[in-house]
All heavy atoms as a GROMACS GRO file, in nm:
protein
  549
    1MET      N    1  -1.451  -2.109  -2.517
    1MET     CA    2  -1.443  -2.038  -2.387
    1MET      C    3  -1.402  -2.147  -2.276
    1MET      O    4  -1.461  -2.258  -2.279
    1MET     CB    5  -1.580  -1.980  -2.357
    1MET     CG    6  -1.581  -1.852  -2.283
    1MET     SD    7  -1.738  -1.794  -2.221
    1MET     CE    8  -1.797  -1.719  -2.370
    2SER      N    9  -1.320  -2.109  -2.190
    2SER     CA   10  -1.284  -2.207  -2.088
    2SER      C   11  -1.400  -2.220  -1.985
    2SER      O   12  -1.484  -2.141  -1.974
    2SER     CB   13  -1.154  -2.157  -2.017
    2SER     OG   14  -1.182  -2.049  -1.938
    3ASP      N   15  -1.387  -2.332  -1.919
    3ASP     CA   16  -1.489  -2.356  -1.812
    3ASP      C   17  -1.495  -2.250  -1.708
    3ASP      O   18  -1.608  -2.215  -1.660
    3ASP     CB   19  -1.460  -2.495  -1.743
    3ASP     CG   20  -1.507  -2.610  -1.837
    3ASP    OD1   21  -1.578  -2.585  -1.937
    3ASP    OD2   22  -1.465  -2.721  -1.803
    4LYS      N   23  -1.376  -2.196  -1.669
    4LYS     CA   24  -1.374  -2.088  -1.569
    4LYS      C   25  -1.453  -1.962  -1.618
    4LYS      O   26  -1.520  -1.901  -1.548
    4LYS     CB   27  -1.235  -2.053  -1.535
    4LYS     CG   28  -1.160  -2.151  -1.440
    4LYS     CD   29  -1.026  -2.105  -1.397
    4LYS     CE   30  -0.970  -2.216  -1.312
    4LYS     NZ   31  -0.825  -2.173  -1.270
    5ILE      N   32  -1.429  -1.925  -1.743
    5ILE     CA   33  -1.498  -1.810  -1.803
    5ILE      C   34  -1.648  -1.839  -1.812
    5ILE      O   35  -1.730  -1.750  -1.786
    5ILE     CB   36  -1.436  -1.777  -1.937
    5ILE    CG1   37  -1.284  -1.732  -1.922
    5ILE    CG2   38  -1.520  -1.662  -2.011
    5ILE    CD1   39  -1.214  -1.701  -2.053
    6LYS      N   40  -1.681  -1.958  -1.853
    6LYS     CA   41  -1.826  -1.992  -1.873
    6LYS      C   42  -1.895  -1.984  -1.732
    6LYS      O   43  -2.000  -1.930  -1.716
    6LYS     CB   44  -1.836  -2.140  -1.923
    6LYS     CG   45  -1.818  -2.159  -2.068
    6LYS     CD   46  -1.831  -2.293  -2.113
    6LYS     CE   47  -1.793  -2.315  -2.254
    6LYS     NZ   48  -1.802  -2.458  -2.298
    7ASN      N   49  -1.825  -2.043  -1.632
    7ASN     CA   50  -1.881  -2.041  -1.496
    7ASN      C   51  -1.900  -1.895  -1.445
    7ASN      O   52  -1.990  -1.866  -1.379
    7ASN     CB   53  -1.799  -2.130  -1.395
    7ASN     CG   54  -1.821  -2.272  -1.422
    7ASN    OD1   55  -1.919  -2.314  -1.482
    7ASN    ND2   56  -1.725  -2.353  -1.380
    8ALA      N   57  -1.792  -1.816  -1.462
    8ALA     CA   58  -1.800  -1.674  -1.418
    8ALA      C   59  -1.913  -1.603  -1.486
    8ALA      O   60  -1.988  -1.526  -1.426
    8ALA     CB   61  -1.669  -1.612  -1.441
    9THR      N   62  -1.921  -1.618  -1.616
    9THR     CA   63  -2.031  -1.560  -1.694
    9THR      C   64  -2.168  -1.606  -1.646
    9THR      O   65  -2.260  -1.528  -1.633
    9THR     CB   66  -2.009  -1.587  -1.846
    9THR    OG1   67  -1.886  -1.552  -1.885
    9THR    CG2   68  -2.122  -1.518  -1.931
   10LEU      N   69  -2.183  -1.739  -1.628
   10LEU     CA   70  -2.302  -1.794  -1.581
   10LEU      C   71  -2.345  -1.729  -1.434
   10LEU      O   72  -2.458  -1.702  -1.417
   10LEU     CB   73  -2.301  -1.945  -1.567
   10LEU     CG   74  -2.423  -2.019  -1.530
   10LEU    CD1   75  -2.543  -1.983  -1.618
   10LEU    CD2   76  -2.397  -2.169  -1.519
   11ASN      N   77  -2.244  -1.723  -1.350
   11ASN     CA   78  -2.268  -1.671  -1.219
   11ASN      C   79  -2.318  -1.529  -1.225
   11ASN      O   80  -2.407  -1.489  -1.149
   11ASN     CB   81  -2.142  -1.685  -1.135
   11ASN     CG   82  -2.117  -1.819  -1.080
   11ASN    OD1   83  -2.212  -1.902  -1.072
   11ASN    ND2   84  -2.001  -1.852  -1.048
   12VAL      N   85  -2.250  -1.448  -1.309
   12VAL     CA   86  -2.290  -1.306  -1.323
   12VAL      C   87  -2.434  -1.296  -1.378
   12VAL      O   88  -2.517  -1.224  -1.329
   12VAL     CB   89  -2.192  -1.232  -1.411
   12VAL    CG1   90  -2.245  -1.092  -1.449
   12VAL    CG2   91  -2.060  -1.216  -1.344
   13THR      N   92  -2.459  -1.382  -1.478
   13THR     CA   93  -2.600  -1.379  -1.538
   13THR      C   94  -2.700  -1.424  -1.440
   13THR      O   95  -2.808  -1.359  -1.420
   13THR     CB   96  -2.594  -1.478  -1.662
   13THR    OG1   97  -2.497  -1.437  -1.750
   13THR    CG2   98  -2.731  -1.468  -1.735
   14LEU      N   99  -2.674  -1.525  -1.362
   14LEU     CA  100  -2.773  -1.579  -1.268
   14LEU      C  101  -2.787  -1.479  -1.150
   14LEU      O  102  -2.904  -1.458  -1.113
   14LEU     CB  103  -2.726  -1.716  -1.209
   14LEU     CG  104  -2.734  -1.834  -1.306
   14LEU    CD1  105  -2.670  -1.954  -1.243
   14LEU    CD2  106  -2.874  -1.861  -1.340
   15ASN      N  107  -2.678  -1.422  -1.107
   15ASN     CA  108  -2.695  -1.319  -1.002
   15ASN      C  109  -2.773  -1.207  -1.044
   15ASN      O  110  -2.849  -1.150  -0.969
   15ASN     CB  111  -2.561  -1.284  -0.943
   15ASN     CG  112  -2.493  -1.384  -0.862
   15ASN    OD1  113  -2.564  -1.466  -0.788
   15ASN    ND2  114  -2.366  -1.391  -0.849
   16THR      N  115  -2.741  -1.150  -1.162
   16THR     CA  116  -2.812  -1.039  -1.215
   16THR      C  117  -2.960  -1.071  -1.235
   16THR      O  118  -3.049  -0.991  -1.193
   16THR     CB  119  -2.754  -1.002  -1.352
   16THR    OG1  120  -2.615  -0.972  -1.337
   16THR    CG2  121  -2.819  -0.872  -1.399
   17THR      N  122  -2.991  -1.184  -1.281
   17THR     CA  123  -3.137  -1.231  -1.295
   17THR      C  124  -3.202  -1.244  -1.167
   17THR      O  125  -3.318  -1.193  -1.144
   17THR     CB  126  -3.143  -1.369  -1.383
   17THR    OG1  127  -3.077  -1.349  -1.503
   17THR    CG2  128  -3.279  -1.407  -1.398
   18LEU      N  129  -3.135  -1.305  -1.076
   18LEU     CA  130  -3.191  -1.323  -0.936
   18LEU      C  131  -3.219  -1.193  -0.867
   18LEU      O  132  -3.325  -1.171  -0.813
   18LEU     CB  133  -3.088  -1.403  -0.851
   18LEU     CG  134  -3.135  -1.430  -0.709
   18LEU    CD1  135  -3.267  -1.506  -0.701
   18LEU    CD2  136  -3.026  -1.506  -0.636
   19ASN      N  137  -3.122  -1.097  -0.881
   19ASN     CA  138  -3.133  -0.967  -0.814
   19ASN      C  139  -3.256  -0.896  -0.881
   19ASN      O  140  -3.332  -0.830  -0.817
   19ASN     CB  141  -3.013  -0.888  -0.824
   19ASN     CG  142  -2.910  -0.940  -0.723
   19ASN    OD1  143  -2.947  -0.990  -0.615
   19ASN    ND2  144  -2.781  -0.911  -0.752
   20ALA      N  145  -3.265  -0.900  -1.012
   20ALA     CA  146  -3.367  -0.828  -1.079
   20ALA      C  147  -3.507  -0.884  -1.046
   20ALA      O  148  -3.604  -0.806  -1.021
   20ALA     CB  149  -3.345  -0.836  -1.229
   21THR      N  150  -3.514  -1.015  -1.033
   21THR     CA  151  -3.641  -1.077  -1.003
   21THR      C  152  -3.677  -1.049  -0.857
   21THR      O  153  -3.798  -1.020  -0.828
   21THR     CB  154  -3.625  -1.234  -1.017
   21THR    OG1  155  -3.588  -1.261  -1.152
   21THR    CG2  156  -3.755  -1.310  -0.988
   22ARG      N  157  -3.583  -1.054  -0.763
   22ARG     CA  158  -3.611  -1.022  -0.630
   22ARG      C  159  -3.651  -0.881  -0.616
   22ARG      O  160  -3.751  -0.854  -0.552
   22ARG     CB  161  -3.478  -1.047  -0.545
   22ARG     CG  162  -3.502  -1.024  -0.393
   22ARG     CD  163  -3.381  -1.029  -0.319
   22ARG     NE  164  -3.313  -0.898  -0.352
   22ARG     CZ  165  -3.188  -0.885  -0.351
   22ARG    NH1  166  -3.100  -0.990  -0.320
   22ARG    NH2  167  -3.127  -0.768  -0.377
   23ASN      N  168  -3.584  -0.789  -0.678
   23ASN     CA  169  -3.625  -0.649  -0.668
   23ASN      C  170  -3.763  -0.627  -0.723
   23ASN      O  171  -3.837  -0.545  -0.665
   23ASN     CB  172  -3.519  -0.566  -0.736
   23ASN     CG  173  -3.389  -0.551  -0.659
   23ASN    OD1  174  -3.390  -0.586  -0.530
   23ASN    ND2  175  -3.281  -0.522  -0.727
   24ALA      N  176  -3.786  -0.680  -0.836
   24ALA     CA  177  -3.920  -0.668  -0.898
   24ALA      C  178  -4.033  -0.722  -0.815
   24ALA      O  179  -4.142  -0.658  -0.789
   24ALA     CB  180  -3.923  -0.733  -1.035
   25THR      N  181  -4.000  -0.836  -0.743
   25THR     CA  182  -4.099  -0.897  -0.653
   25THR      C  183  -4.124  -0.814  -0.536
   25THR      O  184  -4.233  -0.782  -0.497
   25THR     CB  185  -4.051  -1.040  -0.607
   25THR    OG1  186  -4.030  -1.116  -0.727
   25THR    CG2  187  -4.157  -1.104  -0.525
   26LEU      N  188  -4.010  -0.767  -0.474
   26LEU     CA  189  -4.029  -0.681  -0.366
   26LEU      C  190  -4.102  -0.544  -0.386
   26LEU      O  191  -4.187  -0.494  -0.317
   26LEU     CB  192  -3.888  -0.644  -0.303
   26LEU     CG  193  -3.816  -0.754  -0.233
   26LEU    CD1  194  -3.680  -0.724  -0.201
   26LEU    CD2  195  -3.895  -0.812  -0.110
   27ASN      N  196  -4.073  -0.495  -0.508
   27ASN     CA  197  -4.143  -0.368  -0.541
   27ASN      C  198  -4.288  -0.385  -0.575
   27ASN      O  199  -4.365  -0.292  -0.550
   27ASN     CB  200  -4.067  -0.305  -0.664
   27ASN     CG  201  -3.926  -0.246  -0.629
   27ASN    OD1  202  -3.900  -0.217  -0.515
   27ASN    ND2  203  -3.844  -0.238  -0.733
   28ALA      N  204  -4.310  -0.507  -0.621
   28ALA     CA  205  -4.458  -0.535  -0.655
   28ALA      C  206  -4.538  -0.572  -0.530
   28ALA      O  207  -4.670  -0.575  -0.540
   28ALA     CB  208  -4.464  -0.643  -0.762
   29THR      N  209  -4.476  -0.603  -0.426
   29THR     CA  210  -4.544  -0.647  -0.304
   29THR      C  211  -4.621  -0.533  -0.242
   29THR      O  212  -4.582  -0.427  -0.233
   29THR     CB  213  -4.442  -0.700  -0.198
   29THR    OG1  214  -4.367  -0.806  -0.249
   29THR    CG2  215  -4.514  -0.750  -0.077
   30ASP      N  216  -4.747  -0.566  -0.206
   30ASP     CA  217  -4.835  -0.456  -0.158
   30ASP      C  218  -4.791  -0.414  -0.016
   30ASP      O  219  -4.774  -0.497   0.072
   30ASP     CB  220  -4.979  -0.514  -0.154
   30ASP     CG  221  -5.079  -0.410  -0.117
   30ASP    OD1  222  -5.046  -0.290  -0.092
   30ASP    OD2  223  -5.201  -0.444  -0.114
   31CYS      N  224  -4.770  -0.287   0.006
   31CYS     CA  225  -4.728  -0.242   0.144
   31CYS      C  226  -4.831  -0.267   0.241
   31CYS      O  227  -4.804  -0.291   0.362
   31CYS     CB  228  -4.704  -0.092   0.127
   31CYS     SG  229  -4.542  -0.052   0.042
   32VAL      N  230  -4.959  -0.268   0.206
   32VAL     CA  231  -5.065  -0.299   0.294
   32VAL      C  232  -5.050  -0.429   0.352
   32VAL      O  233  -5.066  -0.461   0.476
   32VAL     CB  234  -5.207  -0.276   0.231
   32VAL    CG1  235  -5.317  -0.323   0.326
   32VAL    CG2  236  -5.225  -0.134   0.191
   33THR      N  237  -5.015  -0.531   0.272
   33THR     CA  238  -5.000  -0.665   0.320
   33THR      C  239  -4.877  -0.673   0.413
   33THR      O  240  -4.887  -0.736   0.512
   33THR     CB  241  -4.970  -0.758   0.195
   33THR    OG1  242  -5.086  -0.745   0.105
   33THR    CG2  243  -4.957  -0.901   0.232
   34LEU      N  244  -4.767  -0.605   0.371
   34LEU     CA  245  -4.654  -0.601   0.467
   34LEU      C  246  -4.683  -0.544   0.599
   34LEU      O  247  -4.644  -0.593   0.705
   34LEU     CB  248  -4.535  -0.528   0.396
   34LEU     CG  249  -4.466  -0.597   0.273
   34LEU    CD1  250  -4.364  -0.505   0.217
   34LEU    CD2  251  -4.408  -0.727   0.315
   35ASN      N  252  -4.758  -0.429   0.594
   35ASN     CA  253  -4.802  -0.372   0.721
   35ASN      C  254  -4.885  -0.454   0.806
   35ASN      O  255  -4.871  -0.466   0.927
   35ASN     CB  256  -4.864  -0.237   0.691
   35ASN     CG  257  -4.771  -0.129   0.663
   35ASN    OD1  258  -4.652  -0.129   0.684
   35ASN    ND2  259  -4.819  -0.025   0.582
   36ALA      N  260  -4.974  -0.528   0.745
   36ALA     CA  261  -5.066  -0.629   0.818
   36ALA      C  262  -4.977  -0.733   0.878
   36ALA      O  263  -5.007  -0.772   0.993
   36ALA     CB  264  -5.166  -0.681   0.722
   37ILE      N  265  -4.887  -0.786   0.807
   37ILE     CA  266  -4.794  -0.888   0.866
   37ILE      C  267  -4.719  -0.839   0.978
   37ILE      O  268  -4.709  -0.898   1.081
   37ILE     CB  269  -4.704  -0.941   0.753
   37ILE    CG1  270  -4.773  -1.023   0.651
   37ILE    CG2  271  -4.592  -1.033   0.816
   37ILE    CD1  272  -4.700  -1.060   0.526
   38LEU      N  273  -4.664  -0.712   0.965
   38LEU     CA  274  -4.586  -0.653   1.069
   38LEU      C  275  -4.674  -0.629   1.193
   38LEU      O  276  -4.634  -0.646   1.313
   38LEU     CB  277  -4.518  -0.519   1.025
   38LEU     CG  278  -4.405  -0.537   0.925
   38LEU    CD1  279  -4.360  -0.405   0.873
   38LEU    CD2  280  -4.290  -0.606   0.987
   39ASP      N  281  -4.798  -0.571   1.169
   39ASP     CA  282  -4.890  -0.546   1.274
   39ASP      C  283  -4.928  -0.680   1.352
   39ASP      O  284  -4.925  -0.676   1.478
   39ASP     CB  285  -5.013  -0.483   1.226
   39ASP     CG  286  -4.996  -0.342   1.195
   39ASP    OD1  287  -4.894  -0.287   1.232
   39ASP    OD2  288  -5.079  -0.282   1.122
   40ALA      N  289  -4.953  -0.781   1.278
   40ALA     CA  290  -4.988  -0.908   1.342
   40ALA      C  291  -4.875  -0.960   1.422
   40ALA      O  292  -4.890  -1.015   1.539
   40ALA     CB  293  -5.034  -1.008   1.241
   41THR      N  294  -4.754  -0.955   1.366
   41THR     CA  295  -4.632  -0.999   1.442
   41THR      C  296  -4.614  -0.916   1.563
   41THR      O  297  -4.585  -0.976   1.670
   41THR     CB  298  -4.513  -0.992   1.354
   41THR    OG1  299  -4.534  -1.069   1.226
   41THR    CG2  300  -4.387  -1.048   1.420
   42LEU      N  301  -4.629  -0.788   1.554
   42LEU     CA  302  -4.613  -0.702   1.670
   42LEU      C  303  -4.721  -0.726   1.778
   42LEU      O  304  -4.683  -0.738   1.899
   42LEU     CB  305  -4.617  -0.556   1.624
   42LEU     CG  306  -4.605  -0.449   1.744
   42LEU    CD1  307  -4.465  -0.462   1.802
   42LEU    CD2  308  -4.622  -0.311   1.681
   43ASN      N  309  -4.838  -0.746   1.734
   43ASN     CA  310  -4.947  -0.780   1.830
   43ASN      C  311  -4.921  -0.907   1.907
   43ASN      O  312  -4.938  -0.920   2.024
   43ASN     CB  313  -5.082  -0.782   1.761
   43ASN     CG  314  -5.130  -0.647   1.731
   43ASN    OD1  315  -5.097  -0.550   1.795
   43ASN    ND2  316  -5.217  -0.637   1.634
   44VAL      N  317  -4.879  -1.016   1.831
   44VAL     CA  318  -4.845  -1.143   1.897
   44VAL      C  319  -4.742  -1.124   2.000
   44VAL      O  320  -4.739  -1.180   2.111
   44VAL     CB  321  -4.817  -1.251   1.788
   44VAL    CG1  322  -4.755  -1.370   1.851
   44VAL    CG2  323  -4.933  -1.286   1.713
   45THR      N  324  -4.629  -1.054   1.949
   45THR     CA  325  -4.515  -1.038   2.042
   45THR      C  326  -4.554  -0.957   2.165
   45THR      O  327  -4.521  -0.988   2.271
   45THR     CB  328  -4.406  -0.958   1.962
   45THR    OG1  329  -4.367  -1.040   1.849
   45THR    CG2  330  -4.278  -0.944   2.052
   46LEU      N  331  -4.624  -0.852   2.141
   46LEU     CA  332  -4.664  -0.766   2.260
   46LEU      C  333  -4.759  -0.841   2.358
   46LEU      O  334  -4.740  -0.836   2.473
   46LEU     CB  335  -4.736  -0.632   2.205
   46LEU     CG  336  -4.650  -0.534   2.142
   46LEU    CD1  337  -4.733  -0.420   2.087
   46LEU    CD2  338  -4.547  -0.477   2.239
   47ASN      N  339  -4.851  -0.908   2.296
   47ASN     CA  340  -4.938  -0.995   2.384
   47ASN      C  341  -4.862  -1.098   2.467
   47ASN      O  342  -4.886  -1.109   2.583
   47ASN     CB  343  -5.057  -1.058   2.303
   47ASN     CG  344  -5.155  -0.959   2.256
   47ASN    OD1  345  -5.170  -0.855   2.323
   47ASN    ND2  346  -5.228  -0.990   2.147
   48ALA      N  347  -4.774  -1.167   2.396
   48ALA     CA  348  -4.698  -1.265   2.466
   48ALA      C  349  -4.607  -1.211   2.582
   48ALA      O  350  -4.601  -1.265   2.691
   48ALA     CB  351  -4.608  -1.340   2.375
   49THR      N  352  -4.552  -1.090   2.545
   49THR     CA  353  -4.471  -1.021   2.647
   49THR      C  354  -4.553  -0.975   2.762
   49THR      O  355  -4.523  -0.987   2.878
   49THR     CB  356  -4.394  -0.905   2.583
   49THR    OG1  357  -4.319  -0.944   2.472
   49THR    CG2  358  -4.309  -0.836   2.685
   50TRP      N  359  -4.664  -0.916   2.732
   50TRP     CA  360  -4.760  -0.864   2.831
   50TRP      C  361  -4.809  -0.973   2.922
   50TRP      O  362  -4.801  -0.961   3.053
   50TRP     CB  363  -4.885  -0.797   2.762
   50TRP     CG  364  -4.983  -0.740   2.859
   50TRP    CD1  365  -5.101  -0.804   2.891
   50TRP    CD2  366  -4.968  -0.622   2.932
   50TRP    NE1  367  -5.164  -0.715   2.984
   50TRP    CE2  368  -5.087  -0.608   3.012
   50TRP    CE3  369  -4.877  -0.525   2.953
   50TRP    CZ2  370  -5.112  -0.504   3.097
   50TRP    CZ3  371  -4.898  -0.425   3.034
   50TRP    CH2  372  -5.010  -0.407   3.110
   51ASN      N  373  -4.843  -1.093   2.860
   51ASN     CA  374  -4.892  -1.198   2.949
   51ASN      C  375  -4.782  -1.265   3.028
   51ASN      O  376  -4.806  -1.293   3.150
   51ASN     CB  377  -4.952  -1.321   2.853
   51ASN     CG  378  -5.076  -1.266   2.786
   51ASN    OD1  379  -5.152  -1.186   2.832
   51ASN    ND2  380  -5.117  -1.333   2.675
   52ALA      N  381  -4.667  -1.274   2.975
   52ALA     CA  382  -4.550  -1.320   3.057
   52ALA      C  383  -4.520  -1.235   3.174
   52ALA      O  384  -4.488  -1.280   3.283
   52ALA     CB  385  -4.437  -1.348   2.964
   53THR      N  386  -4.523  -1.099   3.148
   53THR     CA  387  -4.495  -1.007   3.249
   53THR      C  388  -4.598  -1.014   3.360
   53THR      O  389  -4.572  -1.016   3.480
   53THR     CB  390  -4.487  -0.860   3.190
   53THR    OG1  391  -4.387  -0.860   3.093
   53THR    CG2  392  -4.451  -0.766   3.291
   54ASN      N  393  -4.727  -1.013   3.318
   54ASN     CA  394  -4.835  -1.027   3.415
   54ASN      C  395  -4.822  -1.153   3.499
   54ASN      O  396  -4.842  -1.141   3.620
   54ASN     CB  397  -4.971  -1.024   3.342
   54ASN     CG  398  -5.010  -0.882   3.306
   54ASN    OD1  399  -4.947  -0.784   3.355
   54ASN    ND2  400  -5.101  -0.865   3.215
   55ASP      N  401  -4.792  -1.265   3.439
   55ASP     CA  402  -4.784  -1.390   3.506
   55ASP      C  403  -4.662  -1.382   3.606
   55ASP      O  404  -4.679  -1.431   3.731
   55ASP     CB  405  -4.758  -1.506   3.414
   55ASP     CG  406  -4.883  -1.541   3.332
   55ASP    OD1  407  -4.990  -1.492   3.370
   55ASP    OD2  408  -4.871  -1.611   3.235
   56ALA      N  409  -4.555  -1.328   3.568
   56ALA     CA  410  -4.441  -1.317   3.652
   56ALA      C  411  -4.465  -1.230   3.767
   56ALA      O  412  -4.431  -1.257   3.884
   56ALA     CB  413  -4.318  -1.277   3.575
   57THR      N  414  -4.532  -1.119   3.738
   57THR     CA  415  -4.562  -1.023   3.849
   57THR      C  416  -4.662  -1.083   3.941
   57THR      O  417  -4.645  -1.071   4.071
   57THR     CB  418  -4.620  -0.887   3.790
   57THR    OG1  419  -4.525  -0.839   3.698
   57THR    CG2  420  -4.649  -0.783   3.897
   58ARG      N  421  -4.765  -1.146   3.895
   58ARG     CA  422  -4.865  -1.211   3.977
   58ARG      C  423  -4.803  -1.323   4.067
   58ARG      O  424  -4.825  -1.326   4.187
   58ARG     CB  425  -4.972  -1.280   3.885
   58ARG     CG  426  -5.084  -1.327   3.963
   58ARG     CD  427  -5.196  -1.398   3.883
   58ARG     NE  428  -5.231  -1.313   3.763
   58ARG     CZ  429  -5.202  -1.334   3.639
   58ARG    NH1  430  -5.132  -1.447   3.604
   58ARG    NH2  431  -5.242  -1.256   3.538
   59ASN      N  432  -4.716  -1.397   4.004
   59ASN     CA  433  -4.647  -1.509   4.085
   59ASN      C  434  -4.554  -1.449   4.195
   59ASN      O  435  -4.551  -1.498   4.309
   59ASN     CB  436  -4.574  -1.606   3.997
   59ASN     CG  437  -4.665  -1.690   3.913
   59ASN    OD1  438  -4.783  -1.705   3.948
   59ASN    ND2  439  -4.626  -1.733   3.792
   60ALA      N  440  -4.482  -1.351   4.151
   60ALA     CA  441  -4.391  -1.290   4.249
   60ALA      C  442  -4.463  -1.217   4.367
   60ALA      O  443  -4.425  -1.237   4.486
   60ALA     CB  444  -4.306  -1.181   4.182
   61THR      N  445  -4.575  -1.157   4.333
   61THR     CA  446  -4.659  -1.094   4.434
   61THR      C  447  -4.723  -1.194   4.533
   61THR      O  448  -4.712  -1.186   4.654
   61THR     CB  449  -4.771  -1.017   4.365
   61THR    OG1  450  -4.715  -0.911   4.282
   61THR    CG2  451  -4.852  -0.940   4.476
   62ARG      N  452  -4.769  -1.310   4.469
   62ARG     CA  453  -4.833  -1.413   4.549
   62ARG      C  454  -4.732  -1.475   4.641
   62ARG      O  455  -4.752  -1.496   4.761
   62ARG     CB  456  -4.894  -1.519   4.456
   62ARG     CG  457  -4.960  -1.638   4.525
   62ARG     CD  458  -5.008  -1.743   4.433
   62ARG     NE  459  -5.099  -1.699   4.327
   62ARG     CZ  460  -5.070  -1.706   4.202
   62ARG    NH1  461  -4.962  -1.768   4.161
   62ARG    NH2  462  -5.157  -1.662   4.114
   63ASN      N  463  -4.605  -1.505   4.588
   63ASN     CA  464  -4.502  -1.559   4.675
   63ASN      C  465  -4.465  -1.470   4.792
   63ASN      O  466  -4.438  -1.506   4.900
   63ASN     CB  467  -4.385  -1.598   4.586
   63ASN     CG  468  -4.418  -1.717   4.496
   63ASN    OD1  469  -4.512  -1.793   4.522
   63ASN    ND2  470  -4.344  -1.733   4.383
   64ALA      N  471  -4.451  -1.336   4.758
   64ALA     CA  472  -4.414  -1.240   4.860
   64ALA      C  473  -4.520  -1.234   4.968
   64ALA      O  474  -4.484  -1.228   5.094
   64ALA     CB  475  -4.392  -1.102   4.788
   65ILE      N  476  -4.647  -1.238   4.923
   65ILE     CA  477  -4.753  -1.233   5.028
   65ILE      C  478  -4.754  -1.363   5.112
   65ILE      O  479  -4.761  -1.357   5.240
   65ILE     CB  480  -4.889  -1.214   4.962
   65ILE    CG1  481  -4.902  -1.077   4.898
   65ILE    CG2  482  -5.004  -1.244   5.056
   65ILE    CD1  483  -5.021  -1.057   4.812
   66LYS      N  484  -4.736  -1.480   5.052
   66LYS     CA  485  -4.723  -1.604   5.127
   66LYS      C  486  -4.609  -1.594   5.228
   66LYS      O  487  -4.627  -1.634   5.342
   66LYS     CB  488  -4.696  -1.717   5.031
   66LYS     CG  489  -4.822  -1.766   4.956
   66LYS     CD  490  -4.788  -1.884   4.864
   66LYS     CE  491  -4.906  -1.929   4.780
   66LYS     NZ  492  -4.867  -2.036   4.696
   67GLU      N  493  -4.492  -1.546   5.191
   67GLU     CA  494  -4.376  -1.528   5.286
   67GLU      C  495  -4.411  -1.439   5.397
   67GLU      O  496  -4.373  -1.468   5.508
   67GLU     CB  497  -4.258  -1.489   5.203
   67GLU     CG  498  -4.193  -1.595   5.112
   67GLU     CD  499  -4.156  -1.720   5.186
   67GLU    OE1  500  -4.087  -1.706   5.293
   67GLU    OE2  501  -4.187  -1.836   5.140
   68ALA      N  502  -4.470  -1.325   5.362
   68ALA     CA  503  -4.507  -1.222   5.451
   68ALA      C  504  -4.605  -1.290   5.560
   68ALA      O  505  -4.594  -1.261   5.680
   68ALA     CB  506  -4.566  -1.100   5.398
   69LEU      N  507  -4.698  -1.366   5.516
   69LEU     CA  508  -4.796  -1.418   5.597
   69LEU      C  509  -4.733  -1.536   5.694
   69LEU      O  510  -4.774  -1.551   5.806
   69LEU     CB  511  -4.916  -1.487   5.522
   69LEU     CG  512  -5.012  -1.384   5.454
   69LEU    CD1  513  -5.110  -1.451   5.371
   69LEU    CD2  514  -5.082  -1.295   5.566
   70LYS      N  515  -4.632  -1.601   5.642
   70LYS     CA  516  -4.561  -1.699   5.725
   70LYS      C  517  -4.507  -1.633   5.851
   70LYS      O  518  -4.508  -1.687   5.964
   70LYS     CB  519  -4.450  -1.764   5.653
   70LYS     CG  520  -4.501  -1.868   5.549
   70LYS     CD  521  -4.374  -1.928   5.477
   70LYS     CE  522  -4.416  -2.029   5.370
   70LYS     NZ  523  -4.298  -2.071   5.299
   71ASP      N  524  -4.450  -1.521   5.832
   71ASP     CA  525  -4.389  -1.438   5.946
   71ASP      C  526  -4.493  -1.397   6.040
   71ASP      O  527  -4.464  -1.379   6.161
   71ASP     CB  528  -4.313  -1.319   5.887
   71ASP     CG  529  -4.188  -1.359   5.810
   71ASP    OD1  530  -4.148  -1.480   5.821
   71ASP    OD2  531  -4.139  -1.283   5.734
   72VAL      N  532  -4.616  -1.367   5.988
   72VAL     CA  533  -4.719  -1.315   6.087
   72VAL      C  534  -4.772  -1.429   6.176
   72VAL      O  535  -4.811  -1.402   6.288
   72VAL     CB  536  -4.838  -1.253   5.998
   72VAL    CG1  537  -4.958  -1.223   6.088
   72VAL    CG2  538  -4.787  -1.135   5.918
   73ARG      N  539  -4.782  -1.548   6.119
   73ARG     CA  540  -4.835  -1.655   6.199
   73ARG      C  541  -4.739  -1.686   6.303
   73ARG      O  542  -4.712  -1.717   6.401
   73ARG     CB  543  -4.850  -1.778   6.110
   73ARG     CG  544  -4.962  -1.763   6.007
   73ARG     CD  545  -4.970  -1.886   5.924
   73ARG     NE  546  -5.047  -1.855   5.800
   73ARG     CZ  547  -5.050  -1.926   5.696
   73ARG    NH1  548  -4.966  -2.031   5.682
   73ARG    NH2  549  -5.119  -1.900   5.589
   0.00000   0.00000   0.00000
């Protein structure tokens, strides 16, 4: 067998094995675990977004009040 044929055969075999292993692993993964990971990720993202939004709003409000009070003085 030529090297090209050997390499092509090896690639097909490795890809088939890799795909089968990957699919079996994914199918065997517990959905509860995946959901927990997704929930944790979502919670972290939401909390970070919420905190950043609150900080930005607070700072913008504080700055607006400061500017308004300058005009009053």
